[in-house]
C-alpha positions in Angstrom: 126.3 78.3 103.9 124.6 80.6 106.5 121.0 80.2 107.6 119.1 83.7 107.5 116.3 84.2 110.0 113.2 85.6 108.4 112.0 88.5 110.7 108.8 89.9 110.0 107.3 92.9 111.9 103.7 93.7 112.0 102.9 97.4 112.0 99.5 98.4 113.0 97.9 101.8 111.1 94.8 103.3 112.6 92.5 106.1 111.8 89.8 107.5 114.5 86.8 109.1 112.7 83.4 111.0 113.7 80.4 111.7 111.8 79.9 115.7 111.5 76.8 114.9 109.3 75.0 112.1 107.8 77.5 112.4 104.8 80.6 114.1 106.5 83.0 112.4 108.1 86.1 113.7 109.9 89.0 111.3 110.0 92.2 111.7 112.1 95.3 110.0 111.0 98.4 110.2 113.1 98.9 114.3 113.2 96.6 114.8 110.2 93.0 115.1 109.8 90.8 115.1 106.5 87.3 115.2 105.7 85.3 112.7 103.6 82.0 113.7 102.2 79.8 113.1 99.1 79.2 115.5 96.4 76.2 117.7 96.1 74.7 115.2 93.6 75.0 112.5 96.2 73.3 114.2 98.9 76.5 115.8 100.5 77.8 119.0 100.8 81.0 118.6 98.7 83.5 119.2 101.6 86.0 116.6 100.5 86.4 113.6 98.5 84.1 110.5 98.9 85.0 107.2 100.4 85.6 105.6 97.2 87.6 108.3 95.7 89.7 108.1 98.7 90.3 104.3 97.9 91.5 105.2 94.3 93.6 108.2 95.9 95.0 105.6 98.5 95.9 103.1 95.6 97.7 106.0 93.8 99.8 106.7 96.7 100.8 103.6 97.5 101.5 102.5 93.9 103.9 105.6 93.9 105.9 104.7 96.8 106.2 101.2 95.9 106.9 102.0 92.2 109.8 104.1 93.7 111.3 101.4 96.2 111.1 98.9 93.7 113.0 100.8 91.0 115.7 101.7 93.4 116.2 98.1 94.0 116.1 97.4 90.2 118.4 100.7 89.7 115.9 102.1 87.3 115.6 105.9 87.3 112.0 106.6 87.3 111.3 110.2 86.4 108.1 112.2 86.0 105.7 109.4 87.4 102.2 109.9 86.8 99.5 107.4 87.8 95.8 107.9 86.5 92.9 105.8 88.0 89.3 105.2 87.2 87.0 103.1 88.7 83.2 101.7 87.8 80.9 101.4 90.6 77.2 100.6 90.5 75.7 102.4 93.7 72.6 100.0 93.6 73.6 97.5 96.1 74.8 100.7 98.4 71.4 102.4 98.0 69.6 98.9 98.6 67.9 98.5 95.4 69.8 95.4 94.6 70.9 92.3 96.9 73.2 90.9 94.2 76.4 92.2 92.7 79.0 94.2 94.3 78.9 97.2 96.4 82.4 98.2 95.6 84.3 99.0 92.5 83.3 96.3 89.5 86.8 97.1 87.8 89.8 99.6 88.6 91.9 100.7 86.1 95.5 102.2 86.3 97.5 104.0 84.0 101.1 104.5 84.8 103.3 107.1 82.7 106.6 107.9 83.3 110.4 108.5 81.8 112.1 105.3 82.6 115.4 104.3 80.7 114.6 100.6 80.4 113.0 98.3 77.6 109.9 96.8 77.8 110.7 93.6 79.6 112.2 95.6 82.1 109.4 98.0 82.5 107.1 94.9 82.6 108.8 93.4 85.5 108.8 96.5 87.3 105.3 97.0 87.0 104.6 93.2 88.0 106.6 93.6 91.1 105.1 96.9 92.1 101.4 95.5 91.6 102.4 92.4 93.5 104.2 94.4 96.4 101.7 97.3 96.9 99.8 96.8 100.2 96.8 99.0 98.8 96.4 96.8 95.5 96.9 93.8 97.6 93.9 95.0 99.7 91.9 95.5 96.5 92.8 92.3 95.0 92.3 90.0 97.8 89.8 89.6 100.5 90.8 91.0 103.9 89.2 89.8 106.8 87.0 93.0 108.5 86.1 92.6 112.2 83.1 95.2 112.7 82.3 95.8 116.3 79.7 98.2 118.0 79.7 99.8 121.3 76.8 101.2 122.7 76.9 105.2 123.9 75.0 105.4 127.1 
C-alpha cells in the first residue's frame, strides 16, 4: 500500500478596475477588458451588463467548464449544453431604503439542458458533482472572507 501525497496549489486570480462614471466601470482581467454598467432604467448608460448580471454570467461559464470536466471523468458525452440562470434581487438594501434583508440575490435558479446518453441516476450524480465542484457556485453558496482596504490618493 503506497501513501499518496496530497498536493494543493492555490491559484490567485486578479482584476483591476477603474470608474469611468458613477455607474460605468472598466475592468481588466489578464489580456481582456470589459465594461460593467447599469441599464438606463437604473441610471447608467447601458454600456455593458451590470454587476449582478456578471455574477450570473460567471456562474454559467463556471458551470459549463465544470460540467464538461466532470462529464469527461464520468465518461459521459455531453452535447448541446445550455444553461439558463435567473435570480431574484430586492434592491432596497443597496439603495439604502432598508437595513434588513440581503443586498444580493435572494435566490438563483439554474436550468441545465443537454443531450446526454445516461440514465436519471447518472445525470443526478453528474449534476451533484458539478454543483459541488464549481468554484463560482461554491462562492455563492458559502461565505467567502472579503478583505476591503482603502488607499488615499494624494
